[in-house]
C-alpha positions in Angstrom: 57.9 123.9 187.5 61.3 122.7 188.3 63.9 125.5 187.8 67.8 125.3 187.7 67.9 127.0 191.2 65.3 124.6 192.7 67.5 121.8 191.5 70.6 123.2 193.0 72.1 124.0 189.7 73.9 127.4 190.2 76.5 127.5 187.2 75.7 129.8 184.3 73.9 128.2 181.4 76.0 128.2 178.3 73.1 128.9 175.8 72.8 132.4 177.5 76.5 133.3 177.5 76.2 135.4 174.4 73.2 137.4 175.9 75.3 138.1 179.0 78.2 139.3 176.8 76.0 141.4 174.8 74.5 143.4 177.8 78.0 143.8 179.3 79.3 145.3 175.9 76.3 147.7 175.5 77.9 151.0 174.2 77.7 154.1 176.3 74.6 156.3 175.8 75.7 159.2 173.4 73.6 162.5 173.7 71.2 163.1 170.9 73.0 165.0 168.2 71.4 168.3 166.7 72.3 167.5 163.2 73.4 164.5 160.9 76.9 165.9 160.7 77.3 165.7 164.4 75.7 162.3 164.5 78.3 161.0 161.8 81.1 162.3 164.2 79.8 160.2 167.0 80.9 156.4 166.5 77.6 155.2 168.2 75.3 157.3 166.0 77.5 156.5 162.8 77.2 152.7 163.6 73.3 153.1 163.9 73.1 155.1 160.7 75.3 152.6 158.8 73.0 149.8 160.2 69.9 151.4 158.8 71.6 152.2 155.4 72.9 148.8 155.0 69.4 147.1 155.8 68.0 149.4 153.1 70.6 148.2 150.6 70.3 144.5 151.6 66.5 144.5 151.3 66.5 146.6 147.9 64.2 149.2 149.4 65.3 151.7 146.8 67.2 152.1 143.6 69.3 155.1 142.8 68.3 156.5 139.3 69.0 159.7 137.5 66.7 162.6 138.5 64.0 163.3 136.1 63.4 166.7 134.8 60.6 168.9 136.2 59.9 166.9 139.2 59.7 167.8 142.9 62.4 166.0 144.9 61.2 164.7 148.4 64.2 165.1 150.8 64.8 162.5 153.5 65.9 163.0 157.1 67.4 161.1 159.9 65.3 160.4 162.9 67.6 159.6 165.8 66.6 158.3 169.2 67.6 156.1 172.0 66.1 152.7 172.2 65.2 151.7 175.7 64.1 148.4 177.4 60.8 148.1 179.0 62.3 148.9 182.5 63.6 152.3 181.1 67.2 151.2 180.8 69.3 152.3 177.7 69.5 149.5 175.0 70.9 151.0 171.7 71.3 154.0 169.4 68.4 153.9 166.9 68.5 155.8 163.6 65.9 155.8 160.8 66.0 157.5 157.3 62.7 158.7 156.4 61.1 160.8 153.9 60.4 164.3 154.8 56.8 164.8 154.3 57.1 168.7 154.4 58.7 168.6 150.9 55.6 166.8 149.4 53.0 168.6 147.3 49.5 167.0 147.6 48.2 165.8 144.2 51.7 166.0 142.7 53.9 163.7 145.0 51.0 162.0 146.8 47.5 161.4 146.6 46.6 158.9 149.2 48.8 157.5 151.9 48.4 154.3 154.0 50.1 153.1 157.1 49.2 149.8 158.4 49.1 149.8 162.2 47.5 147.4 164.8 44.7 148.7 166.7 44.8 148.3 170.5 41.5 146.3 170.3 43.1 143.8 168.1 46.0 143.2 170.6 43.5 142.9 173.4 41.7 140.3 171.4 44.6 138.3 170.7 45.9 138.5 174.3 42.6 137.4 175.6 42.5 134.4 173.2 46.1 133.3 174.0 45.1 133.5 177.7 41.9 131.5 177.3 43.7 128.8 175.3 46.8 129.0 177.5 49.2 129.6 174.7 52.7 131.0 175.3 53.3 134.6 174.3 56.6 135.8 173.2 57.6 139.5 172.6 59.8 140.2 169.5 61.6 143.4 168.7 62.1 143.8 164.9 65.2 146.0 164.1 64.2 146.6 160.4 60.7 145.8 158.7 59.9 146.5 155.2 56.7 145.9 153.2 57.7 144.3 150.0 55.5 145.5 147.3 56.4 146.7 143.5 55.1 150.1 142.8 54.1 151.1 139.3 54.4 154.8 140.1 57.6 156.9 139.8 58.5 157.7 143.4 
């Protein structure tokens, strides 16, 4: 393999300039807030919360509708964490808006839940196949992922 340094090229590659600037402009790590009110007061957490909200609006994850009578309202809550790189360094502030399962009533609000996850055996199989076929493997970090399906039920 012939690399830039082996060829005597030591100047920065222009296609990686934006990556270098992004790592230099990483915001300072803010402490984890104890409440959403405290999170909104911190510019780093506020920005992470706005990113999550804007992604939900852009993907039409939900529609705001009038509250029906005689229904149990399922509250939502913010899950706020620090996203770290594989070496443990701070990467960014991460905020997710999730449904609070504690406010659900079984048989009224939910019957059956389904959460698609990848089993470790599947990952091992794909990695061993890629290794045996000498395929290149790339890691991808998805900031927001939504399953697009149309529900017939009132949620």
